[in-house]
C-alpha positions in Angstrom: 217.4 247.6 -85.2 220.1 246.9 -82.6 222.6 244.1 -83.2 221.7 241.0 -81.3 218.1 242.2 -80.5 215.4 239.9 -81.7 212.1 241.2 -83.0 209.1 240.1 -81.0 206.0 239.4 -83.1 203.0 241.7 -82.5 200.8 240.5 -79.7 203.6 238.5 -77.9 205.5 239.5 -74.9 209.3 239.8 -74.9 211.0 237.6 -72.3 211.9 239.5 -69.1 215.5 240.5 -68.8 217.5 238.7 -66.2 220.3 240.4 -64.2 223.6 239.0 -65.0 225.9 238.1 -62.1 229.6 238.7 -62.4 231.5 235.6 -63.5 232.4 233.5 -60.5 230.4 235.5 -58.1 227.6 233.8 -56.1 224.1 234.8 -57.3 222.6 237.9 -55.6 220.5 237.2 -52.5 216.8 237.6 -53.0 215.3 240.8 -51.6 212.8 240.4 -48.8 209.2 240.9 -49.7 208.3 244.4 -48.6 204.6 243.5 -48.6 205.1 241.3 -45.5 205.3 244.5 -43.4 201.9 245.9 -44.6 199.9 244.5 -41.6 202.1 246.2 -38.9 202.0 249.4 -41.0 198.2 249.4 -41.1 198.1 248.8 -37.3 200.6 251.6 -36.8 198.4 253.9 -38.9 195.3 253.0 -36.8 197.3 253.8 -33.6 198.5 257.1 -35.0 195.0 257.9 -36.3 193.5 257.3 -32.8 196.0 259.6 -31.2 195.3 262.3 -33.7 191.5 261.9 -33.4 191.6 262.3 -29.6 194.1 265.1 -29.7 192.1 267.0 -32.3 188.7 266.8 -30.6 187.1 270.2 -30.5 189.8 271.9 -32.5 189.3 273.5 -35.9 190.9 271.1 -38.4 190.6 268.4 -35.9 193.0 265.6 -36.3 194.5 266.9 -39.6 196.8 269.3 -37.8 197.9 266.7 -35.3 198.4 264.1 -38.1 200.9 266.5 -39.7 202.6 267.3 -36.4 202.8 263.7 -35.2 204.1 262.4 -38.5 206.6 265.2 -39.3 208.0 265.5 -35.7 207.9 261.8 -35.0 209.8 260.8 -38.2 212.3 263.7 -37.8 213.1 263.3 -34.1 212.5 259.6 -33.4 212.7 258.1 -36.9 209.1 256.9 -36.5 205.6 257.8 -35.4 204.4 256.5 -32.0 202.3 253.8 -33.9 205.3 252.8 -36.0 207.5 252.5 -32.9 204.8 250.4 -31.2 204.9 248.0 -34.2 208.7 247.9 -34.4 209.0 250.0 -37.6 211.0 253.0 -38.6 211.2 255.4 -41.5 214.5 255.6 -43.4 215.7 257.1 -46.7 215.1 254.8 -49.6 218.6 255.3 -50.9 221.2 254.5 -48.2 218.8 253.9 -45.3 219.8 256.9 -43.3 217.5 259.0 -41.1 215.2 261.5 -42.8 216.0 265.2 -42.4 213.3 267.7 -41.3 212.3 268.7 -44.9 211.9 265.1 -45.9 209.8 264.4 -42.8 207.5 267.4 -43.5 207.1 266.4 -47.2 206.3 262.8 -46.2 203.8 264.0 -43.6 202.0 266.3 -46.0 201.9 263.7 -48.8 200.5 261.1 -46.3 197.5 263.4 -46.0 197.1 263.4 -49.8 197.3 259.6 -49.6 194.6 259.6 -47.0 192.3 262.1 -48.7 192.5 260.1 -51.9 190.4 257.4 -50.3 193.5 255.6 -49.0 194.7 254.9 -52.6 198.1 256.4 -51.7 198.5 253.9 -48.9 197.0 251.0 -50.9 199.6 251.8 -53.6 202.2 249.9 -51.4 200.4 246.7 -52.4 201.4 247.2 -56.0 204.7 249.1 -55.8 207.7 246.8 -56.1 209.3 248.1 -52.9 206.1 248.3 -50.9 206.1 252.1 -50.8 203.0 254.4 -50.7 202.7 257.7 -52.4 204.1 259.6 -49.4 207.2 257.4 -49.4 207.7 257.7 -53.2 207.5 261.5 -53.1 209.7 261.9 -50.0 212.2 259.3 -51.0 211.7 257.2 -47.9 210.6 253.7 -47.0 209.4 251.9 -43.9 211.7 249.3 -42.4 211.8 247.1 -39.4 213.7 248.7 -36.5 216.5 246.7 -35.0 
């Protein structure tokens, strides 16, 4: 057993570890709750879905092709889909907050279809994930943020 570590009796939970601030430094600022942005994200998805549905009428594959194009091209060129822009959101890299490159945008768009086809579980995952990220964001290494 490690020195200083205390055994926790079977059936009891160990106390959660608390980050230690540097001596004399002010405590770290609390992170904003990423789940506060879920409503605008849902509305952005509805807007994007409506665009893709109309654009895909009568085409083989329907809105699926347009969903990929809208998401990949929008995130790569503008940093957001039209729905996200309308809701004041943008897609950034999770580490560093920079703009996604084309490969990241395509991976995110493709994984968003998997999130959709899995009965929206990939999107609902944002409710439980600590940073409010769905499957498509986790796989692509991105997150949705408010645009300035």
